[in-house]
C-alpha positions in Angstrom: 54.0 19.5 7.1 50.5 20.4 5.8 47.4 18.8 7.3 43.8 18.4 6.2 41.2 18.6 9.1 38.3 16.2 8.7 35.2 16.3 10.9 32.1 14.1 10.4 28.8 13.3 12.0 26.7 10.2 11.3 23.5 11.8 10.1 22.4 14.6 7.8 19.3 15.3 9.9 19.6 18.9 11.2 18.0 18.2 14.6 20.3 15.3 15.4 23.9 15.5 16.5 23.8 19.3 16.1 26.9 19.9 18.2 28.9 17.0 17.0 30.9 18.6 14.2 31.4 21.9 16.0 32.6 20.2 19.1 35.0 18.1 16.9 36.3 21.3 15.2 36.9 23.0 18.5 38.8 20.1 20.1 40.9 19.4 17.0 41.7 23.1 16.4 42.9 23.4 20.0 44.9 20.2 19.6 46.5 21.4 16.4 47.4 24.8 18.0 49.0 23.0 20.9 51.0 20.7 18.6 51.9 23.5 16.2 50.2 21.7 13.2 49.5 23.6 10.0 46.0 23.0 8.8 45.6 24.1 5.2 41.9 23.2 4.8 39.0 21.9 6.9 36.5 19.3 5.5 33.1 18.8 7.2 30.6 16.1 6.3 27.3 14.9 7.7 27.2 11.4 6.4 27.6 7.9 7.8 30.9 6.1 7.2 29.5 2.6 7.4 29.7 2.3 3.6 32.0 3.9 1.0 30.8 6.8 -1.1 31.2 9.9 1.0 31.8 12.7 -1.6 33.7 15.2 0.7 35.9 12.4 2.1 36.6 11.2 -1.4 37.5 14.8 -2.5 39.9 15.0 0.4 41.6 11.7 -0.6 42.0 12.9 -4.2 43.7 16.1 -3.1 46.0 14.1 -0.8 46.9 12.0 -3.8 47.8 15.2 -5.7 50.2 16.2 -2.9 48.2 19.2 -1.5 48.7 17.8 2.0 50.6 14.9 3.5 48.8 14.6 6.9 45.2 14.3 8.2 44.0 15.4 11.6 40.6 14.2 13.0 39.0 13.6 16.4 39.2 9.8 16.2 40.1 7.2 13.5 36.4 6.2 13.3 35.6 9.7 11.9 37.7 8.7 8.9 36.3 5.2 8.3 33.9 2.6 9.5 34.1 0.4 6.5 36.9 -1.8 5.1 37.3 0.0 1.8 37.9 3.5 3.2 40.0 2.2 6.1 42.1 0.2 3.6 42.4 3.3 1.4 43.9 5.3 4.4 46.4 2.6 5.2 47.4 2.2 1.5 48.1 5.9 1.3 50.3 5.6 4.4 52.1 2.7 2.8 52.8 4.6 -0.4 53.9 7.7 1.4 51.0 9.9 0.2 50.0 10.2 3.9 53.0 10.7 6.2 51.2 11.4 9.4 47.8 11.0 11.1 46.9 13.0 14.1 44.1 12.3 16.6 43.6 14.0 20.0 42.2 10.7 21.3 44.8 8.3 19.8 48.5 8.3 19.0 49.5 7.0 15.6 53.1 6.0 14.6 54.0 5.6 11.0 55.5 2.2 11.4 54.5 -1.4 10.8 53.2 -1.7 14.4 51.4 1.6 14.1 49.6 0.6 10.9 48.7 -2.7 12.4 47.1 -1.0 15.4 45.3 1.5 13.1 44.0 -1.4 11.1 42.6 -2.9 14.3 40.9 0.3 15.3 39.3 0.6 11.8 38.1 -3.0 12.3 36.7 -2.2 15.7 34.8 0.7 14.2 33.4 -1.5 11.5 32.4 -4.1 14.1 30.7 -1.5 16.2 28.5 -0.4 13.2 27.8 -4.0 12.2 26.9 -5.0 15.7 24.7 -1.9 16.2 22.9 -2.7 12.9 22.3 -6.3 14.0 21.0 -5.3 17.4 18.7 -2.7 15.7 17.4 -5.3 13.3 16.9 -7.9 16.0 14.9 -5.3 18.0 12.7 -4.5 15.0 12.1 -8.2 14.4 11.0 -8.7 18.0 8.8 -5.7 17.8 7.1 -7.1 14.7 6.6 -10.5 16.3 4.8 -8.7 19.2 2.4 -7.1 16.6 3.9 -3.6 16.9 4.5 -1.7 13.6 8.1 -0.6 13.4 7.5 2.7 11.6 5.4 5.8 11.2 1.7 5.1 11.3 -0.5 6.1 8.3 -3.2 8.8 8.3 -5.9 7.9 10.8 -3.4 6.8 13.5 -0.8 8.5 15.7 2.5 7.3 17.1 2.3 7.6 20.9 5.7 6.7 22.3 5.9 2.9 21.9 2.4 2.3 20.7 0.0 3.3 17.9 -3.3 4.9 18.8 -6.3 6.0 16.7 -6.4 9.6 15.6 -9.9 10.5 16.8 -10.0 13.4 14.3 -8.7 11.7 11.1 -10.0 8.1 11.6 -13.7 9.0 10.9 -12.6 10.8 7.8 -10.7 7.8 6.6 -13.7 5.6 7.2 -15.9 8.1 5.3 -13.5 8.0 2.4 -13.8 4.2 2.3 -17.6 4.4 2.4 -17.6 6.9 -0.5 -15.2 4.6 -2.5 -17.4 1.6 -1.8 -20.4 3.3 -3.5 -18.5 2.9 -6.8 -19.7 6.2 -8.2 -16.5 8.2 -8.0 -13.4 8.3 -10.1 -9.9 8.5 -8.6 -9.8 12.3 -9.2 -13.2 12.7 -7.6 -12.1 10.7 -4.6 -9.0 12.9 -4.2 -11.2 16.0 -4.2 -13.6 14.4 -1.8 -10.7 13.6 0.6 -9.6 17.2 0.4 -13.2 18.3 1.1 -13.4 16.0 4.1 -10.2 17.6 5.5 -7.8 14.8 5.0 -4.2 16.1 4.6 -0.7 14.7 4.7 0.6 14.1 8.2 3.9 15.9 7.9 3.4 18.8 5.5 -0.4 19.2 6.1 -1.0 19.4 2.4 -3.9 18.0 0.3 -3.5 14.4 -0.5 -2.1 13.3 -3.9 -3.4 10.5 -6.1 -0.8 8.1 -4.6 -1.7 9.1 -1.1 -5.4 8.4 -1.6 -4.6 5.1 -3.3 -2.3 4.1 -0.5 -5.0 4.8 2.1 -7.6 2.8 0.2 -5.3 -0.2 -0.2 -3.5 -0.3 3.1 -4.4 -3.4 5.3 -3.2 -1.4 8.3 -6.7 -0.1 8.7 -7.8 -3.7 9.2 -5.5 -4.2 12.1 -2.8 -5.8 9.9 0.5 -4.5 8.6 3.1 -5.5 6.0 6.8 -5.7 6.9 9.4 -6.7 4.3 6.7 -8.4 2.2 5.3 -10.4 5.1 1.9 -9.7 6.6 1.5 -9.5 10.4 -1.4 -9.1 12.8 -0.9 -5.8 14.6 -1.9 -4.8 18.2 -3.3 -1.4 16.9 -7.1 -1.2 16.7 -8.8 -1.6 13.3 -10.9 1.3 12.0 -12.2 -0.4 8.8 -14.3 -3.6 8.7 -13.0 -6.3 6.4 -16.2 -6.5 4.4 -15.9 -2.8 3.5 -12.1 -3.1 2.8 -12.7 -6.1 0.4 -15.4 -4.2 -1.4 -13.2 -1.2 -1.9 -10.4 -3.4 -3.2 -12.8 -4.9 -5.8 -13.8 -1.4 -6.9 -10.2 -0.2 -7.2 -9.2 -3.3 -9.1 -12.0 -2.6 -11.6 -11.2 1.1 -11.8 -7.5 0.4 -12.5 -8.5 -1.2 -15.8 -9.9 2.1 -17.1 -7.7 5.0 -18.0 -9.7 8.2 -17.4 -6.7 10.4 -18.5 -7.1 9.5 -22.1 -8.4 12.1 -24.6 -11.6 10.0 -25.1 -13.1 7.8 -22.4 -15.9 5.5 -23.5 -17.9 4.3 -20.5 -19.5 1.2 -22.1 -16.3 0.0 -23.9 -15.0 -3.3 -22.5 -18.4 -4.2 -21.2 -20.2 -5.6 -24.3 -19.3 -8.3 -26.8 -20.4 -8.9 -30.4 -23.2 -11.4 -30.5 -22.0 -12.7 -33.9 -18.2 -13.1 -33.6 -17.7 -12.7 -29.8 -15.2 -9.8 -30.1 -15.2 -6.8 -27.8 -17.4 -3.9 -28.8 -15.1 -0.9 -29.3 -16.0 2.8 -29.7 -14.8 5.9 -31.5 -15.7 9.5 -32.0 -17.2 10.8 -35.3 -18.4 14.3 -35.9 -18.6 15.0 -32.2 -20.6 11.8 -31.4 -19.6 8.6 -29.7 -20.3 5.4 -31.6 -20.0 1.7 -30.6 -19.4 -1.2 -33.0 -17.7 -4.6 -33.3 -13.9 -4.5 -33.0 -13.5 -7.3 -35.7 -10.2 -8.4 -34.3 -10.6 -12.0 -35.2 -12.2 -12.4 -38.6 -14.2 -9.9 -40.8 -17.6 -9.4 -39.1 -20.7 -7.9 -40.7 -21.4 -6.3 -37.3 -18.3 -4.1 -37.6 -20.2 -1.8 -40.0 -23.2 -1.5 -37.7 -22.8 1.6 -35.5 -24.9 2.7 -32.6 -24.7 6.1 -30.9 -23.9 6.2 -27.2 -27.2 7.9 -26.4 -29.1 5.1 -28.1 -27.1 2.4 -26.3 -27.6 4.3 -23.0 -31.3 4.2 -23.6 -31.3 0.4 -23.9 -29.1 0.2 -20.8 -31.7 2.3 -19.0 -34.5 0.0 -20.1 -32.5 -3.1 -19.0 -32.0 -1.6 -15.5 -35.7 -0.7 -15.2 -36.7 -4.3 -15.9 -35.1 -5.4 -12.5 -36.2 -2.3 -10.5 -37.9 -3.1 -7.2 -40.7 -0.6 -6.3 -41.0 0.9 -2.8 -43.9 -1.4 -1.7 -42.2 -4.6 -2.7 -38.9 -3.4 -1.2 -40.5 -2.6 2.1 -42.3 -5.9 2.3 -39.2 -8.0 1.5 -37.0 -6.0 3.9 -39.5 -6.8 6.7 -39.3 -10.5 5.8 -35.5 -10.3 5.7 -35.3 -8.7 9.1 -37.4 -11.5 10.5 -35.0 -14.0 9.1 -32.1 -12.1 10.5 -33.6 -12.2 14.0 -34.0 -15.9 13.8 -30.4 -16.3 12.5 -28.9 -14.4 15.4 -29.0 -17.4 17.7 -27.2 -19.5 15.1 -24.7 -16.7 14.7 -23.7 -17.0 18.4 -23.0 -20.6 17.9 -21.0 -19.8 14.8 -19.0 -17.3 16.7 -17.9 -19.9 19.2 -17.0 -22.2 16.3 -15.0 -19.4 14.7 -13.0 -19.0 17.9 -12.2 -22.6 17.8 -11.1 -22.4 14.1 -9.0 -19.3 14.9 -7.2 -21.3 17.6 -6.5 -24.0 15.1 -5.2 -21.4 12.6 -2.9 -20.0 15.4 -1.6 -23.6 15.9 -1.0 -23.9 12.1 0.9 -20.6 12.1 3.2 -21.9 14.8 3.8 -25.1 12.9 4.4 -23.2 9.7 7.0 -21.1 11.5 8.6 -24.2 12.8 8.9 -25.6 9.3 10.6 -22.4 8.2 13.1 -22.5 11.0 13.9 -26.1 10.3 14.4 -25.3 6.6 11.6 -27.6 5.4 10.0 -24.8 3.5 11.4 -21.6 1.9 10.7 -18.1 2.9 8.5 -17.3 -0.1 6.3 -20.3 0.6 6.2 -19.4 4.3 5.0 -15.8 3.5 2.4 -17.1 1.0 0.9 -19.7 3.4 1.0 -17.3 6.3 -0.9 -14.6 4.4 -3.6 -17.2 3.5 -4.0 -18.3 7.1 -4.2 -14.8 8.4 -6.8 -14.0 5.8 -8.9 -17.0 6.8 -8.6 -15.9 10.4 -10.0 -12.5 9.6 -12.8 -14.1 7.5 -13.8 -16.0 10.7 -14.1 -12.8 12.8 -17.6 -12.1 11.5 -18.9 -14.9 13.6 -17.9 -17.9 11.5 -21.0 -17.8 9.1 -20.2 -20.6 6.6 -22.4 -18.8 4.0 -20.4 -15.7 4.1 -23.3 -13.7 5.6 -26.0 -14.5 3.1 -28.4 -12.1 4.8 -26.1 -9.2 4.2 -25.7 -10.1 0.5 -29.4 -10.4 0.1 -29.9 -7.0 1.8 -27.4 -5.5 -0.6 -29.2 -7.1 -3.5 -32.6 -5.7 -2.4 -31.1 -2.3 -1.9 -29.4 -2.3 -5.3 -32.7 -3.5 -7.0 -34.5 -0.7 -5.1 -32.0 1.9 -6.4 -32.4 0.6 -10.0 -35.1 3.1 -10.9 -33.1 6.0 -9.5 -30.0 4.9 -11.3 -31.9 4.6 -14.6 -33.4 8.0 -14.2 -30.0 9.7 -13.7 -27.8 10.7 -16.6 -24.8 9.1 -14.9 -23.4 6.5 -17.3 -20.8 5.5 -14.8 -23.4 4.5 -12.2 -25.4 2.6 -14.9 -22.3 0.8 -16.0 -21.5 -0.2 -12.4 -25.0 -1.5 -11.9 -24.7 -3.7 -15.0 -21.5 -5.1 -13.7 -23.3 -6.3 -10.6 -26.7 -7.3 -12.2 -25.7 -8.7 -15.6 -23.7 -11.8 -16.4 -23.4 -11.3 -20.2 -24.0 -8.4 -22.5 -24.0 -8.7 -26.3 -24.8 -6.4 -29.2 -26.5 -7.5 -32.4 -27.7 -5.2 -35.2 -27.6 -2.3 -32.7 -29.8 -4.1 -30.1 -28.6 -5.0 -26.7 -29.0 -8.7 -25.6 -28.9 -9.1 -21.8 -28.3 -12.1 -19.6 -29.0 -11.2 -16.0 -27.3 -12.9 -13.0 -29.5 -15.6 -11.3 -31.1 -13.3 -8.7 -31.8 -10.5 -11.1 -33.0 -12.9 -13.7 -35.6 -14.2 -11.2 -36.6 -10.7 -10.4 -37.0 -9.8 -14.1 -39.1 -12.9 -14.7 -41.4 -12.3 -11.7 -41.7 -8.5 -12.1 -45.3 -8.7 -13.3 -46.4 -11.4 -10.8 -47.6 -11.0 -7.2 -44.9 -9.5 -5.1 -45.3 -12.3 -2.6 -43.6 -14.7 -5.0 -40.5 -12.5 -4.9 -39.8 -13.7 -1.4 -38.4 -16.8 -2.9 -35.4 -14.8 -4.4 -32.1 -15.9 -3.1 -28.9 -14.5 -4.5 -26.2 -17.0 -5.2 -22.7 -16.9 -3.5 
């Protein structure tokens, strides 16, 4: 009788179960020699048998069906199958006579009704072992997640240290620097990737420069806030945060805006999508003619006379420059207003302490709500999708309270950013960086329209007040207060 020898290990990872197949081969060959069994070919496979689809095993079965061998020898029945389909296939081939004998050094098989019944039980036990192991593993992962421990490899900026995740003291400052550069809003995706390489950020495993997707994943990963996402659900982790929520949110806004623009196109028009026609309300589009960029009405609704009015990008940029200079804050006014703001901040610190205590109380209430929400899920009152959505909102509220519970969302910080931006206006206007000028308009202007080649500007409330009081005494500017 001719036999096929089959040896299998459960993983294809080279550094795991290295001796498994070789030890099986040694034992089975010795057993075959002792029993005078003729082995016509050996099959070796590094693949789990918990589900069907093993290519080498399937090839062996096909050759058995062709009659090339009528017996199989393996270390144990679980080497042949740990799933019901492959196990049933073996027993069916025994029933039809394609397989006459099965040999195992660890188990004696008889080709009889009782023998096939016992073999079926062993295959069932093998499947039970895999299923039970899977359930135990999943239960362990779920418990780990509940404790706030991320069940996987940490991203760049962190290290896996046995059973906990720690900050990578070398890479974490570089990640924070990359966030700060992105928050400036002056860099494209390609420039951010190059900056990440210049900073020394490389992939963790292969130590190669980061790809576009790597950089995007870093800049959008809530892991750096102390959170993590597992199976679509957000959890609060025990690992330390390395990015402040305010910086993270700012970066998300910039990425969201950048995603609307395709910088890989043949022609990129920096002011397109920013301005509307003052006559018909359509978007101002752009095109290239004789090497120059021109902007005009897109006339997508009805015929518009403005569609024949073209303005070169250089002329439009000059009007943008003048609009930015109208709300520029000089050095003297900026210094005076920053002093006044710092005085206000000092007076507000005492109130912040009170707000922090209130925030702790609110966070305790949120924790109670999270427990009640989980109870509703367990009792089947709400579905899993609703649970995930409500939980994400509650955790986000909890992180919003971590700044001290300021109900105004840190007005002083927003006012400081406003003053800084207004102080930078003259420098932004002086530079030939259209991207920076566009980003400034997005923050300082509420509406932009074009009529007969002239730019009509509506500033946001704080910049409108600054433009109206630009020629007055600077003391009146202290009444500026940016809206929420």
